[in-house]
Each structure stands twice: as structure tokens, then as C-alpha cells.
N, C-alpha and C positions, 0 to 999 in steps of 0.2 A: 631196413623195415621202418616204415612211417604210419602206422596204422594208429586213429585216434579212440581212445575209447574212454568213455564218460560213465561214469556209475555214482547214480542215486545222487546225482548232482543239484545243487539247492540253492539258492539267492533271494534272500530278503532286503529290502531297503525300509529299515525299520521296522513298520506293524504287515509293512507291503509285500508279500509274497509275489516274486517274481515269477522263482522258479520252483518244480514240485518234484523233483524224485526224478530227473533225465538219465534214462539211460540209451546208450547208443555207441555203436562203435562203426567208425568210418575205417576202410580196409584201406590199405598200401596201396598208392596208383590210383583211390578213388576218384572223381569226382563228385561232390559231396554236396548238395542245395539246400538250407534252411530255408523255410517259406513261412508265411502267414500273416494275419492283419497286424495293426501299430500295435506295439503292447504286447506281444503274446511271449517274448523273451527270449528270439531268436539272435537279436542282437546282445544280448548280455549274456548268451551261451559264449558266443563267439570271444565278448570278451574275457570269460572265463577263461578259455583255452588259450588266449594269449599273454594273459597276467596281467591286461589292464584293471580286473577288478579282482578281491580276496573273494574266493567262494565263503559259502554259507555252511556247506555240508558236500559231502562225497566225494570223489574221487575221478582226477583228470589224469590221464597215461597217453604219452607220446613216445612212439617209437620204442614202447615194449619198457617206458622208463615212468615214474610217478613225479608229476610234474607239477601239481598245483602248490606244491610249497616252494617249487622254485621261481627267482624271478627272471621277466622275461626275457632278458638276454641269454639265458641259460634251457629256452626249451625248444631251440633250434625251430621258431615259427615264423614267418613273417607276415604282416598284415597290409592291405593294399584299402587304406578309407576311403571315403563317399563323396569329402570333398579333396582329397588328390595330396595333399599339405604338405606341397611343394615349397622351398625356399626362394622368395621372388629374388634373391639377390645372387643364386648361383647359379650357372648354366645347366646346362641338361645333364651333362657329361660330370660336374659336382655334385648335381642332386642324387644320381644315381649311385654314385662313388661314394657319399657321405658316410654311410655308417664303416664301410670297409676302412677309409680313413681313419673314424675315430676308436676303430678296434684296432689299429698300428698296424696294418694291411700294407705291404710295400707300395710306391707309387706304380712301380711297372705291373703289378698283379692287379691292381685296380685299374689299372689302362684296361687292359686283356679283360677280365671279367666284364668291365662295363662296354667294352668292345663287342665281348660275344651276346651279348643280352640286348646290344640294340641292335647287332645284326639279326637278330631273333625275333625281334618286335618291330623290326622294318623303321627304326630311327636315328641308321649312322647317321643320317645326312643333318639332324638335328641336334647333336652333342654340343656345337658352340652356342647354341640358343637360347633365349632368356625364357623363363616362364612365360612373362608377357608374350609374347612373341608366337604362341602354342594355341591351335587350335584347341579344342575342348577333348577329341578324342587324342592327339598327341598330348595333352598333359595327363588324359588316364594311361598313355603308354609308358612314357616317364615314371609315373605312381608305379606301375605295373614294375618294372624295371627296376626301379630302386629295391623293389623286394626280390625279385630273384638273382641279383648279382650276390646274397647273401648266401647262395645254395644251401637252402636250409632246407627242413623233413617237411614244413606244412605251410603251404599258403592258406593267407585265412583273406576272403573279400567282405567287406562291409557294405552292400549295396551299393559298388562301385559306380553303377551306370545310373544312378539316380537322379542325376544332372544335368545328362543328356538328353536331346530330341528323339524323337521314335526313330527315324533314320540312325542316327548315331548307334543307338542302342542295338538295333540290328546290325553294323558291321562289329561293334565291337564284343557280343556274343560270338561270330562267328570266331573275332580274332581271339578271344578266350578258349575255346575248341581246340584250335589249334594250336594252341599254347601249350593247353593242356596234354595235346596227344606228342607235342615235339618233345617237351619235359618228362612228362610221365610220373610228373609228383602230385602228392596228398595234396587235393584241394578243397574246401572248405567255402563256402557263398552263401550268402543272405541275402535276402531281398523280399521284398512283400510283392511283388510284382511276379504272378503264376505263370506269364509267357515267358520270363527267364527259366523260372524252376524245373518247367516242361520242355525246353530246348535245351539248357545246358548241364543238367544233373545227369551222373547215371542213376543217383538216388536222391530220393527225397523226402525229407523229413517236413510233414507238418506242423506248426506250433499253434495251439490255441491255447491260452490263459495259463502259460507258463507250463504247459504239458505235450509231451509230441502225441499225437493223436494216430498218425499211421506214418508208416515208413515203408518204402521201396521205389521201385520203377516207376516214371511220371506216367506211365500208360496204366500200368496196377494200378494206382492212386485215383486216375481218372475214370479207369472203367471199374473198380470194383471198389470206389469209395466204401470204407466202413460206416459213416454215418452222414448225415443230411449236411454237417457243417462241411467235412470234405468235398463232399458232392457241391457243394453251393459253391463254395470258395474257388476249384480248380475248373476253367471251363471258362470261354468268353464267347458272347453272352453267359451269364451262367445259366444253370439247369434250372428247369421248372418243376418245381414241388407241388404237387396239388393235393388237398384233403380226400381221401379214398375210404368207401367204408364197404365191405363185402356183406350182401345181404343172402345170407344163404339160401333161403327158401325159394327165393325170386332166381336164387343165380347169376345176380348181375352186380355189376358195381354203381354204387351212387359215387360220384365224383363232385362235391358241393351239393347242387341243387339237382342236380342231372342225372338220371339213371340208366347206365348203356351196356351193354351185352358184354359179357367178361373175352370173349374175343375179337372184342374192339379194344381193348387196354391187354391184349396180348395171352391170352387165357387163363386159366385158374391154376397150368400147373406152372406158366410162368414165375407165379407168387409160392413164395415157400410156407407159408403161415397166413390164407387170407384171415381169419379171422382172428388177427395180431395186428396188421395192415394199418396204419392212419394215413400213411402219404405214399403216393409214387411219384419216382423223379422221370424225368426225360427230358436230354438235352435239346437246345433246338433242331439237331442235325437229324432227330431220333422220331421224330412225326413223318404220317405217312397224311395225307391229302387228299378226301375222296369227294363227292358232289354232295351239295346239299340232300337231305335224308337218307342219306346211305348209313351201314352202320358206325357209329364212331359218335364223336364230342361234337355237336352243335356248336359253332362258335361263328362269330362275325368279323368281319376285318377293320381295326381302330387305324392303324397306320403303318407306313412301312418304310424300310431303311436301304437304298442301295449300296452295297459295299463293292461293285466291281464286279466280283467272281461269285458274290452270292448277293442274295436279296432277305434281310431280315421282316418277318411278317408278324405285327404285333395282333393278335386277337384278340378277344372280348368273350368268357360263356359265364352263361345265367345261373345265378347264382355265386358267383365268384369277383372279388374287387381286383384282382392282379389279372394283368395283361399277359398271355401265354406267347412266348416268341417261338415263332417257327422260322428255320431258315429255308430258305428254297433255292435252286438252281439258276445261275444267272440268265439259261437261256426257257427259264419257265416263264408262262406269262404271268404277269405280276399284277395281283389283284388290287380292287381299288378300294377305298374307304366304305364300308358298308357292306360289301363281300358277304356272303356265306356259301360255307365249307364243312365238312365235318371232318375231323381227326381220329387218327389210330394210329398204332403203335405195335411194330415186332416185338414178340417175348424176348426178344436178345436183344433191345433198346430199352428195359422197363430197370426201374431203381426201386425197389420195396423199402421202408421202413416202420419200423416199431413205432412204439408211444415213447419208447424211449430216447429215440432217434435216431438206431441204432439199426444198421442193412442187415434186413432178413436172408 
């Protein structure tokens, strides 16, 4: 059993409150991802679990054992750091087996553990090399291998891919998912990259300002964000958030300075409480494009970005300074700067928020 439970976990550095009553349970064998902007408390939470920082308050349970007062070596967790932290004067085999050697494990057992981990990570041919002879991806695998040879209950990853280029990040994401499927061990992964969170996690915990905003499956957070922050943070390009007001007598919506019919924005039935609504969220792929003058928001094109598989079209609307992003299929005719058309959206693709920025 290797579940991790956090109960009212708090941490401050002087007068700066970093964590405010974190409650979370990571199930045995789960791949959980902590995601959020810089300074939100996600890495601090990971360091508290590892025992690298002292808790300010609350409890940490690992595998059914109260852990916040235990030294790091007794918590049965292994951590992979952002900068790999490999010893430059040791070869790969010695780097991977170092913690076992310090623990007094027999040389034959160390060799067996290192060999087994190297096979899982597909780096057995690198065991005699020095860190300076390795690529970034190979160094990352060695750092992970150093963690898994210890056969601990929980693996902790602190933004391990942030120093890699885009292609290597994609490769290593696949490797980490394969590793989790092979080992079946509880893993907690910290990142500020929402793409990593969406692709890696069985569940995602979204942090903001020292608190967990929402926890759930990646698509749950994407499709049913609890507030504007969650809606905005997840998705690339980010969701379009427009100021709206329901005009009851006219039975239409005012979007910025434009009035449009209810049907153009998904209908009254799509909004739980029109009179409380202050903003509408539509993701770039949620828009439908119509001819100029047809029902919807009248807009004109400012610029386009070709992504290969799709085209991002940025359009302007009267009375609104921000551009609206529309994702179009690559086989659609690409509009030119200055072209006019209308935007509408299906009811199922709308997200409604009230004055407190909570989802309706």
C-alpha cells in the first residue's frame, strides 16, 4: 500500500504563506500531477512529502504511516530533480547504485538492481559512460534509474523535463507513462506545463496561491473547470473569456458592446443563471464561423498562425480590446487580414462564470 494523504498541510517562510491547508489523497499506484503557475506551492508540497522541508502544520501519510516527523531516508520515497543531480566523477552504473552502496547493500545486489533498472529504462548500454558523455534524455533516464533502484513506495518528480527541448519532452513523456505502466508504483509529478499535466496524469491537482483549486481527471478539469482560473490555465491557446450581460427584456446577450441573440451564443438553456452571468468562455475550437451578417458576433480578422494540423485565426470585435482566437481545420480556406465573418457557438461548448469567477 503506497497511498499518499495530505491533511491540512501548511507551510510559511517567515510571513510569506506558501501553502494554505492542502487536503489531498493520492491513491496507491496512481500517477498524480501537481500543476500550476510559478510560486503556487506545488514544488513546496512535493518537498514536504519528501522531507526536504519541515511542515508548518498538518499531516503527511505515506503508505498508511504518519510521515511528516520522519527523516527523508525513512519515508520510502525517491525524488527526481529538475537538474538531474548526477555525480560527474561517477559512471552511470555508480550513479544509479550510489544510494544502495551508502545503505550498505551488497555489491552483487547493487549490480542486479542497477542492471534491472537499466533494462527497464533501456540504458543498459550506457552503464560504463560518464555523465558528460550522455545526451539530455540519457541523463534524465539515469536520474530516474537512480530513483527506481531503491524500490521505494513513491516516486516524486520535480519538473524533470523543464530543461529539455520540445521534441525530447514529448519522448520523455512517453517514457514516463511506459515506466509507470511497467512498475505500477505511486508517482507524483510536479510541472508548470499544462500539456504535461494533461498527457501524463491519471488525476491532476491544479494549484493556485497556495491552495488546490480543482482535482480530477485531466479532461474533467478541461471540460468542467470550476472557475475562470482553471478554464484559463488549461488549454493552449487559452480559452477566450468575454464579458457578457443578459438583457432580460430584449432576451439577448450583450457581449462587450455588441448585442446578439441568445441562439447565437448557445441559447438561454445553456446558461444556468443568465442574470448572474458576467463572463462567457469559449475555447478556440468551440467557435462556428458564419457568413458576414449571419447571427452571431460580428468580427474581422487581424492575423493568422499556421500550425500544420490547424490554423489559429485571431479576430477583433467592436468594443473589446482583446483578440478572440478561433481554431480552424487546416483544410478550411484561410481568411485574410481584414476579412469579416460572424462567430456562433454550440450550447455544449460554452462555459459560464459569475462575478466571483466561479462556474455556473
